[in-house]
N, C-alpha and C positions, 0 to 999 in steps of 0.2 A: 219080595223081599223080608227075610227074616226081622222081626224087633225082638229085643230092642233094639235103636240103630247106635252105634259108639261113635263119635264125631271125634277127628284125630288132625293131626298136622296144621294145615294153617287154620281151617275153620276153628279147632279148638283154641287156637291161639287168637283168632279173631271173637270167639265167642267172651274169653277172659276182658274181654276192651268194653262191656256190657254191663250197665248197672242192674241188668238180669241177672247175670253169672254171680255177681258180689252180693246180691241178696238171697238168691239160691244160698251162695256159701254160710250167711250171715243165719238164716233162718234154721241150715242144719246145727248149726254150732250153739245157738239156743237149743234146738230139739234136746240136744245131746247132752248141755249144762240141767236142762228140767229132768232127764230121765238119768243123770248120772252116768253117761255112755258115749261112744265116739261120738262124732257128728254124723247124721243120720236126719233123712226126709223120707215119708209115711208118703203113698202116691196122692192123697188128699192134699198135699203139701205142692205138688207138684202143678202147673199147667197143663191144659189139655191140647195138642195143636194136633189132633184127630191122626194117630198114628197107631191107635189101637183098631182102627177098622180092618177088620177081616177081609184076605183078600186082595186088599189094595196094593195096585199095578206100584212098582217099584219109581217109575216117570210123579206118581202122584206125590208118593212118600216124599221122594226128594223135593218137592216144589212147598209141601208142606213145611218140611224143615228152611227150608232157603225162605218162605215168606215168614215163618218164627223170627229166624234171625234177623231179617229186616225191620222187624217188631221191635226188636229188641233194640237195634241200636246200628248194625251192622250195613255200613254201605249195599246200598243193592248191587253194585259191581263186584264187590269183595263176595256176595252170598249164591254168586251165580253159580261156582261150581262148590259142590260139597265133597270133604274130605270125611271118609268113616274107614275105621279099623275092621279087618272080617280076621276069624281066628285061622283060617288055611285059605290053599290057593283056591280048590274048589269051593269056597263062599262066595267069592267075588261074583257079583251082580252088573251086568251090562247095563246104563241107561245113562241117557244123555245128561250131563252135567254132576256125573255121581264117580267119585273118584274113590276107587276101593283099595287100602293098603293091607297088606299081608302081614299080622303080627307073626304067626307061626307056633300057636298054640292058643290053649283058651283063654280068654281075655279076664280073669278073677276081678272078683269085685271090689279086691283091694287097689284096683288100677284105674278103676271107673268114678266119675261122680255124676247122681243124675241132676237132671235140667228142665225135664217134662215128662208127662208119661209118656213111655215107649221111646225116652231120648235119654242119651247119658252123653257124657264126656271126658275123656282121658284125662286122668287124675294130674295134679303138677310135674311130678318129677317124668312122667312118660311124655305130657307136654313139651315139656323140655329138650327130653332125648331126641325127639323127633323134630324139632325147631331147630336141632344142631344138624337136620339133611336138607335143609333149604336157606339158613339163615348165616349170613358171615358171621366172623368169631364178635366184632363188634357189637353186633345186635345181639348174640346170645347174650352175650355179658349183662347187655343192657336189659334185656329179660328177666336174667336171674334176677338183677335186682330188684325189677318192678314186683315179681313173684312175693319177693323175701321183703318188699318194700312196704310202708303204712300209708300208701295212696293206687290206685287203679289208674286207667287211662284212657275215658271214654270217648268215643270216636266225635268229633266237631266241636269239644270241650275242652277246657282246660284238665288239671288231674283233679282228682276225688280222693279226699282223706278217706283211709277205710285199712282196718285189721290186716295185715300182713296175709298172704293166702296162703306162705307155707315158710320154711325156713332152711337157709342154708344145707341145716343138718338132715332135714328131711328131703331136700333133693339129693342130698348125699347119698344119703343112706336107699332113697329109690332108685336114683340111675345104676347104684351097684346091682340092684335086681334086675336087671336088663344085660348083662353082662354078652356081649355077643350082637345087641342089636344094635342096628346101625344108627350112626350116630352118638353112641355111649362115647367112644373115646372121646371127642370134641366138646360134649357137654362136660366131661370130666374135667378135661383143661379150662373150660371156662368158669368153672366154677371156683376154680383156684383163685380167680380175680372179683367175686362174687361176695360182699357183707352183707348181714341182718339191717335191718332198721331205717334205710333210707325215708325221707318224710318229704320228699319233692322230687323229680326228676332232675332240677337243679343241685340237688344232695346226690343224686345218681351220676350226674357229668360229675361234681368236685371227684366225687370216689373213684371213677373211671379213669382220671385223667392221672392218680395218684398209686392206683392198684392193678390198672391195663398193665400187659407186657410190653417192655421195651421195642417188642417187633410193631406194636401196634402205635406207639408214642406214649406210653404211659409212663410212670417210675418203678412200674413192677412191686411197689413197697405193701406188703401182706399183713405187718405186723398193725393191723387198723381195728378200730371200734367206732361204729357209729351212733353217734346221737349218744356220746358216753357220758353217765352223769358223775359229777363233781360235787361233791359234797364240802357248803364251804364252812370251814371251822370258826370256833364263837368268836377265836381271836380276831378275823377278821370282819364282824358280823357290825360295827362301827360303819365298816367301808361301804357298806351294800344291805337293801332291804330283802335278797332272795337267801335262800338256806341252799340252795342248790344248783347249779347252770348244767346246760348240755352241750356238748362240744359237737358239732357236725362231724366230723372226722377226727379221730384221737388218737394219737402214739404213746401206748403206756409205756413202751421200753425206753421212749424220748421224752416221754413228758412235752411233746408238742401238737398243738391242736391247731387244725385247719376250718376257715370256716367260710360260706358263702354268703356274701353282703348282696343281696338284689335289691332292686327299688324298694320294694315293701319295708326292707328293714333302714331304707334311709326315711322314713316318715317322719315328723318334726319330734311326734311323740312318742319315739322308740331312740332318737338318735342320744338322750341323755342316758338310756336303760343300758344302751349297747355298749357307750364308751364306759359306764360303771363295771358293767362285766369285764369287759379285756384289762381294765386298771386291775381289778380285783383278783382276775387269773393271773396278771403279771405278776402282783406282788405275790400269788402263791407258788409262783417259780413254773410257770408253764408259760412255753415260749408259743406265742399264739401267732397265726400267719392268718391275713384274711383274702379273698379274691371276692372280686367285684363284677355283676355282669357287664361293666365296662373292659375290663381283662379278657373277660371270656369273648368279647366281641373283637379283640383285635390280636393278630399274631404275636407281635412283638413284645405287646405289653403281658400277654400270658405265658409267652417264653420265658419272661425276666421272673414273673411270680413263680410260677413252677422252679424255676434255679433256685429262687429264693427256699421254696418248700422242700427241695432236695436238698439242699446246705444245712437245713434244720434237721432234718431226719438222717443225716450222715450218707448220704449218696452221694458218691460221685456224678459230678451233674456230665451229660453226655454234652461234648459241642458239636459231634459229627452234623455237616448239613444235612445228612439223609435223616438223622434221628431228629431235628428240626424239622422236616418236611411231616415226617409218620405224626410227629407231636401237632402238628397244625391241623392234619388229617383229622386225628382225633377228636382235636378242640371242634372242627366244625360239625363232625359227625353228632357230638354230646349235645352241642346246643342247637342244632336243627328245631327251630320252631318253640325254642323255650327260655329265650331270653326272658320275654312277658310274660311267661307263666303264671296262673295265679290258681288257687284251691276254688271250687265250688263252693258256695257257701250252702 
């Protein structure tokens, strides 16, 4: 089996949920900063999982990759089958638990990132494009938010705060390179609902309820900025000790802010600060709306809350029963497992 091996499709997506992948990205960025170049890794920076052994049969290579994935945190049942990318049809290798996907051309260095000696993964834009071939549209939009967000989702844990893997602009530019590739149209469509900077899965959930298309139950409102910074003018300095605030989701054209208030925000030590914050933002002329975990947990509460958000954003409220059903399906999707999400320390 030729090496290096390029992980792709679902295996590349699974890899992005591991601390190992996040650490490799951090190490590459640090080396790039030190050398004043684009992020990169030398061979000595990478773990050796035994892929450089000359003449190793395909089944042995697949097993070593699967073992490495499991050691990095991927559940064993998910690592059983390994997806890899090959340039052309005649490069495919037949082996149990190996799934070869044909790229249709040479896989250039700009389309891969190293994760071990002799092992690469497709880079983010190609991974996102490939995900469009097996994820539904809601999951693909959510994946876009995760790639562009300030966190990642390790298996069996809550989310971990982390620098974004990429940005919406980089994803858009990357997807544009893959014109004609299977999944590219769905990827481009999903990116219209993706924005940079979500700090947690619940901020992603909030953003998706506002920005996702109406066909999926969202408000289809796209003039937003996540974690938008608002500087506090000196005229309001006597009302707050803060010099600026960040708003979870902000509409610059409407001066409307929407925030998620989970249980972490309800701790006694935070309540006074949060009340002060909302009061000052209101004095500054911003229309603030707050969605809580209780509203996310109940269909009617959420529907009424989203009606209020829509009215503030100048969106005509859709009263159709079919839309309410889609909105509830989206609500259920975005909160699955995350109402009690906490960042790992």
